[in-house]
N, C-alpha and C positions, 0 to 999 in steps of 0.2 A: 569882422566874422572870425572869431578865434577858431571855429572847427572847420574853415574852409580850405581846402587842399586842391591842387590842380594835377592833372594828369596830362603831359604834354607828349603828343604822338610824334614821335622822331626815328621812325625806322624806315623812312621812304627812298626810293632810289633817284628820284627826280630826272628821269632819263630825257625829258624835253629841255633840260638846261644842259645838255652835253655840249661842247666838251668841258665846261666848267664843272659840271656834277659829274662825279665819278662813283665807282662803288665804294672808294674809301673815304670820299669826300661829296656826299650828295647834297643837294641845293640846301636844306635846313642848315648846313654848315658853311653856307656859302654869305656873301654879303650882296644880296641881288635885289634890295628894294631902296635903293637911292642913297643909302648911308654905306659908304665904302668901308667904314671902320666896325660895322656891326652885322653879325649874321643874323639870319633870320629867327634860327632858334634863340641866340641872346635877346634879340628885341621882343621874343614872345615873353622871357622871363622877365625881363625888364618892365614890360607892360602892366604886367599882373602884380608888381610889387606893392602897390597900395592895399590890395586886397588879399594877396596870398603871398608872403615873404618866401624867400629860397629854400629855406629850411623845410617848408612845407609843400614844395614842388617837388614831383616824381616824374621823371623822364624816361618814356619806354621807348627803347631802342634796340638794335641787334648787339650781339656779343662783339662783332667785329668793329662796330661804330662805338663803342662805349668809351674807349680811351679819347678819341677826338672829341665826341660828345662833351665829355666831362673838362676838357681844356676849354672850351668855347663859353662854359657856364660855371666857373671856378667856385661860385657861392652857393651852388646847390650841393648839398651832402652827397659825397660818393655812394653812399648807400642808396640813395634815392634815384641812381641810374639804374633803373631795372633792363636787365640783357635777355632779351627773348632768344632761346636756343634756336628757334627756327621762325619763318615768316608765317603767321597764320590769320592775316587780315585784322579787324579793329576789335572785332566780339572778344576772341581768346585774350587778347593783349589788355583791352579795357577791364574785363573781368578780373584777371589775374592781378593787376594794378591796384585795383579797387580793394581786393582782398588783402594786399599787402597794406593799403592804408588803413583799413578797418582793423588792422592786429594793433595798429597805434592809436587809433581813435576810433571807438565803436559809433560815435554820434557824427562823425565826419560828412561835411556837405562836401562834394566833389565837383570840380569842373574840368572837362575834357576838352583839350583844345589841340587844334593840328601845330606843330611847329614852324609852318612855313608859309604863313598868311601876313600880309601887309594891312595895318589899320592905322589910317591918317588921324582920327580923332580920338586918342587915348581917353581922355576923360570921358567922352559920349559911350565908348566901347566899355570901360569900368562901371558905369551907370547901368548900362544893359546887363552886364554880367551880374552885378548885384541884384536886380530885379529878377532875373533867372534863378539866381540861388534862394532868394525868397520864396519863390513859387517852389522849387524843388522842396524846401521845408515842409510842404504840404503834402509830402510823397508822391508829388509827380515826377516823372522824366520829363526833362525839359530841353528843348534846343532852341537856339536862337535862329531866325530866319531873317534873311538879308532882304530889305525892301528893295525889288527890282529898279534898276534904272535903263534897261533896254531887253528886249526880247531874245534872251540868251537861251541857246540851245544846247549849250555844253554842262549846265548845272542840271542837278535834280531839284525837285521845286517842294513845298509844303503847301498843302491846302488848309486853309484857316477856318475854323468853325466858330464857337460861342466863346463870348470874352469870358474871363474869369478874374481872378485878382492880380494886382500889381500890374496891371496893362496887359497880361497875357491871355492867351486864346488857348481852346481845345484844338488839337492837330485833328483835322478831319481824315487826312490820308498823307502818305507821301506818295510824290509822283516820279515817276523816271524821266529822264532827260527826254524833253518833248521836242518835235518836230517844229519847224519855224511857224506855221500857221498856229500851233496849240501855243506856243510860246507868246505869241502876239495878243493871242487871247487872253492869257494870263495876265500880260501887262495892263491890257485894257481893263479886265475886271477887277484887279486890286485886290483879289482873295488868295493870291499866291505868293509865296515869298521862296526867295533862293534857300537851298540847304546847305549852309555851310560847314557842317560837320562837327558843328560845337554841341557838346552834351553836358547837362547839369542835373544833379539827385543826390540824395541822401545816399551814403554807401549801401548801408543795409537795404535799400529800397532796391538799386541796381542788382545786388546780389540776390534777393527775392528774386526779381525778373529773371534772372539767368538761370536759376533753379528751375522757374516754371517752362521757359522757353527753348534753354539749351540744357537739359538736365545732365547730359553727358559732360559738357564742359565743367559744370558745377560739381559733380561727382570726382572728377581729375583735380579741380581746385582744391575740395575737402583733402585729397590725399597731400597735395603740396603743403596746405596749412599744417596738417599732422607732422608732416616733415620738418617743417618749418620750426614747430615746437619743440623739436629735438636738435635743432641747429644743422638741418640736413637739407635746407631747401635748394641748393644748388643740384644735388644729385637728382632729387624727385622732379625737379623741373627739367632737367635734360631727359629724364624717361617719360614723363608724362605729356608735356606741352606739346612736343612735336605731333603726338596723335591726335591732338584736338583737329576739328575741321576747320578748313580756311572759310570763315564766315564774317561778314561785316556787321557792327553792330546796328545798323540801319536796317539790315534784312533779318538778323537773327533774334533781335529784342524790339528796337522802336516800332517797327511795323507791326508787330503782333501785340505789343502791351495797349492794355485799355487806358490807363492815367497818363497822357502824354499832353504836354502844352508845349507851346512856342510864344516867344517872346520877338517882338520886330526890332530889328538892328538898322540904325543909320548912323553910321561911325567912319565911312569911307573905306571899306572892306576890299581888298583885292586878294584872289587867291594865289597870285603870282605863279601862275601855272605854266607860263613859257616864255620867252625871249620877248614875245610882244607886251607880255605884263611888264617886264623890266622897262623895256622902251616907255610905256606908260608913266611908271613911276619916277624915271629919271629927270634929272633937269634937263633942259633944252633950249637951243638958241631960238632965233626968231624964224628960222625956218623948219622947226621942230626936230633938229637933230641934237641927239645925245652923243656926244663924241668927247675923245680927250682933246684938251684945250689948244694943242698945238696941231690939230688936224687941219688939211687944207680942204676946202669946200668950194667947188664951181659948179653951179648950177645943181646943187644937192639938196634934198628935202626929205626929212621925216626918217633919217637914219639913225641905227644904233650901232657904235663900235665899243666893244669890250676888249680892252688890252689886259690880258691875265697874265702875260709872261713875267718871269722872276728875272731876266737878264738885267744888267744894270744901264745898258743903254737903249732906251725905249726908242721904237721907230716913230717915223711921222707918217701918218695915214693920208693920202689924198684920195677924195672922192670925186669925180667928174661925171656930171650928168646922170647922176644915180638918185632913185627915189624909192623910200620904203626898204632898205636894205639893212639887214642885220648881218654884222661881220664880228666874230668872236675868234679871239686868238689866244692859245696857251703855248707852252713850250713845245708840245708836241702835236698840236692838231689846229687847224683853223676850218671854221664853219661860216660859209656864207651863203644865204638865202634871202628871198624876198621874206618880207615880214609877215605877210599874210600866211605862209606857209609854215609858220613856228610850230605848230602840231605836229609837224610831220619829221621832227627832228628824232621821234622815237624810231623812224625807219631807219635812220644812219645807225642807232643803236643795235636794232635787230639785225642789221647787215654785217656789223663788226662782230656779233655774237655768231652769226652763222660762218663767218670767215675764222673764227677762234681767235680773234684778234684781242685777246685780253689785255694786252698792254695798253690800250686806249679805251678800257672800260673801267 
């Protein structure tokens, strides 16, 4: 697909992966999905390469992260590292990145993907992306819905309607994160998919949708486009972008648009949302432990140990009578918790912020 481009969203903080993930090195810049030599962002770019080469990949991140981002994806042109001057959620980010692509190619097809997900079956993923882009050629706004494998309450859902072309279906509605009973009903019914935050569209189709549903953002982007034509985009961006409302693309556009479709995805997706996800993706011994090779284990099962220190002499860890534990060590912090409490790491970050301890953030 010679007109296929990608926008990779890489501005998140990843607070649930503290102490590995910090403001200057958030989770997308970490190797947290089983391969110790490949960051999540680099894996996203590599996975796309058969459909979208690096020169047609745009990465949306913050100004503070631009240099570190460029370092982990050296084949993506520096001009394609888009630096948001302020965090304004996904709608302004995607709308601006889409305009940047349209200046290069008015006929562009665009795939929007998070930078921090894990895909086990890359060929199946690419086939699904290709189907989504084919549907997008028909002026649909398209998303991929992951076929649920459990009654998950931590994800939003997509309600599936009538079938259309290329195995896609009309989106009946987007559903907020459900309670346990509703999630179980969704799983039994077979008409709901997990919303994985992936979007596909013709660039001009999304631009029109933003003009209709977020006209204030569209007017601001018009001003940025005019400035870009004069070589003054950075100045206009710094002035205009921070004034945009903070709104997600789901709420701002997708939930309001009429021509929205979904393609089912079955390719071993994991949103790598917490240290529990890192344990799920890691190689394990017979006792379900994902630990350094010289760890001593005595009646210990289901544990995760991450040694992220930079010292030359590594420590030997010893776990005795411990099950389902997470231990993460960096040069300046140690996290210890039950794996089932992985979502609560955000409370540690909140406490550090309230104490004004920026050194650990």
